[in-house]
C-alpha positions, 0 to 999 in steps of 0.5 A: 743166451738165445738173444745172443744166438739170434743176433749171431745168426742175423750177423751171419745172414747179413754177411752172406748177403754182403758176400753175395752182393760183392761176388754175385750182385745180379743174384742178390737182386734176383733174391730180393725181387723174388722175396719182396716183389714177385707175384705168383702166376696163380695162387691156389688160395684165391680160387678155393673151389678149384683148388679144393682149399675150401674142404678140410680133406683137401687142406690136409692134402695140401699140408701133406704136400708141404711136408713131403716136398717144399720145392714141388709144393711151391710150383704146384700151388701156382698151377692154373685152376683145378690143375693144381689140385689134380697134380697135388693128388697125383704127387701124393699118390706116387709119394705114397707108392714111393714110401712103401717102396723105400720102407726097408722095414717091410718084408718083400712078401708084404711089399711086393703085393702092396706095390702091385695092387696099390692102384686098386686101393685108390678105389677103396674108400677108407683104405690106409696103411699103418704097417710102415716103420716108425722112422719112415719120414712119410709114414703119416701120409699112408696112415691118413691115405683115406683123405687122398683117396676121397679127393681122388674120387672127386676128380674127373674120369680122365684124370683118375684113369691117368693117375691109376694107370701111371700108379699101376705101371710104376708099382709093377716096375718097383716090384720087379726091382725089389725081386731083383734086389733079392737075387744073388746079384742084388739090385745093380744096373748092369747096362745103360739100358737097365739104367734107362729102364729104371729111370723110366719107371721112377721118373719117365712115367711121371712125365707121361702122367703129367702130360696126360693130366695137362690134357685131361684138365683142358689146360693144354692141347691134346697134342701134349698128351701124345708126346710120350717120348719127349715126356720120358726124356724130361723125366730121365734128364731130371732123374739122372741128374739127381742120381749123379748128385746123390752118389755119396748119399746112395753109397752110404745107404747101400744103393747102387744106380750107376750102370756097371757098364760105365764103371766096372768094365775094366776091373778097376772097381768091383762095385759102385762104392769103390769109385770114390777111391779115385778122389783125395782131399785137396788139403787135409780137413778142407772138405774139398776134393780132387781126382787123384793122379792114379789109375783110380783117379783117372777112372773116377774122372772118366766115369763121372764124365760118362754119367754126365754126358748120358744125362746131357743127351736128354737136353734137346728133347726136353727143350723140344717139349717145353716149346710145345707148351702154351699155358704160362703156369704149366710152362713155369711148372715144367721149366723150373726143374729143368733149368735147376737140373742143367745148372746142377749138371754144370756144377758137377762137371769135373767136380770130384766133390760129388763122390764125397758129398751132395753138391747143390747150386746156390739158392740165389742162383736158383731164384735167378733161374726161376725168375728168368724161366718164363718163356722158351727163348730165355730157357733156351738161352739158359741152357745154351749159356750152361752148355758153353760153361761146360765146354770151357771146363772140359779137358782134351784128355777126357776120352769122352771129349769128342762126344761131349763136343757133339752133344754140346753142339747139338744144343747150340744148333737147336737153340740157333735153329729155333731162336736165331742169334741175329734176332737175339742180337737185335733184342740185345741192341747188338748190330754186328749183323746187318739182319739184326740191324734191319730187324731192330730198326723195323721193330723200333719204328713199328713200336713207335708207330703203333704207340703214337697211332693209339694216341691219335697222332698224325703222320706229321706229328709222328715225323716231328717226334721221331726227329725230336727223339733223334736230336735227344739221342744226339744230345745224350751223346753230347752230354756223355762226352761233356761229363767225360771231359769234365771228369778228365779235367778234374783229374788233371787239375788234381795231378797238376795241383799235387805236382805244383805243391811238391815243387813249391815245398821242395823249393822253399823247405828242401825236404819231403812234403807232409802230404807225400809222407802221409800217403806213403805211410798210409800205403805201408800200414795198409799193406802190412795190416791187410797182410796179417789180418783176417779179411771180413766184409763187414762195413763197420770193420772197414770204417774202423780200419781206415779211420785208425790207419789214417790216424796212425799215418798222420801221427807217424808223419808228424813224428818223422817231421820232428825227427827230420828237423832234429827236435 
């Protein structure tokens, strides 16, 4: 039985790859490249002294990181030198704090003091917490938190100060929202300002802490540590995208993060969970949704548009931060979640599914974005392409349409200012702009000069080889033309041969030729069978389909010939 199940799973996986190859071939190539050929920028195991992998306690911390977050674990492990260990400890400290805040089994009188004093526990060797609920997913991290504290104490003073400071500020913010949740109004975001403040506490502070740790480990310049506003914008962009994407899950668990100023100003909805009343299934049982043609549907569409537009307002600041980074591992660490966020945001635009289920981007697309996000220019182009896709999805009857155009225009202007399109045209071998043509010609000539001078060649040799390259390009064009002419000639010969065959057959026999009959019946059978059958991408299926079809067409042709002759 298990063998059959395994074979079935392998078949389904192969079908997904075949489907991906047909629909998104570039993403399939990226997926194969990532899994087979990609080497990480840095591997924390290759430098155990810096990453702490030579110590049992730190290996336990790395295991906690893998257990709490696979996505963050992958990018953290590729950071340079000791920075991977520092960020790992930083993440586990905040994860422990977040576990306390999310534990609904803890009473407020226990939870609030613990959140306020959590940063002090980092200076208490041997401290742990065993009071979490038995079903809390990260309970074991707090049970063995003494290992995290021991490794925290091994960090330099600057890193310890940054981690403790962020932990203290975040704990105070979490405690204030728990107190608000115990009030008669409950935990709700009334205004856009309240929403921004909450996102600052849970994500903006993380961005500030990361910037500080980049500097304290001397991986990045001191300038990065001063970019508090840009760091905050990066955190808010990620957090707001996640809050929008997780709407359905949050509503099921009784959490409300969308500001009432967005959805509750005109009395259509009383609380956040009612917004999903504005969507209906496209077809019963399809699992796909659309906005209803009602007041609730139009309002739900408007609310989603406003939330996405608010998240989009942080894009240019995020790009401004990325362009300041100098270390490749740090850039990859920061850029990867940003491109994932813009891809997710692009999929959420005009997508009513978000009100009923969690919307995610394809894994293959995520891998392709990771492989491309290696420098500021390519990241900017990714954002620009998604901005253009979003603009195509927008509708002019959206009340936020003008604001959307302004925000998307800001992104395009930022990309054009920092990475001019004429340089990009030259990079892509597009010479529509005279500047691109001049730039491209200069780059090619300069590269050739540097390459040949490194080989010790003279100017005469350079000129001769340049002329040879020009003649070779001319020959390539001639060969392309030759092959095109040969292809057209073969096609013409086949058509002329078929016409002569039909003419001779009709002249001699006076009836329909068997070749035409065969082609006619093949077409008719294929149309009928494809119309009624269930389409699949299996190559074996299609081989068997066409083989049986041609056999049947051949038999029908012979039978018709016998009937025609009266046999």
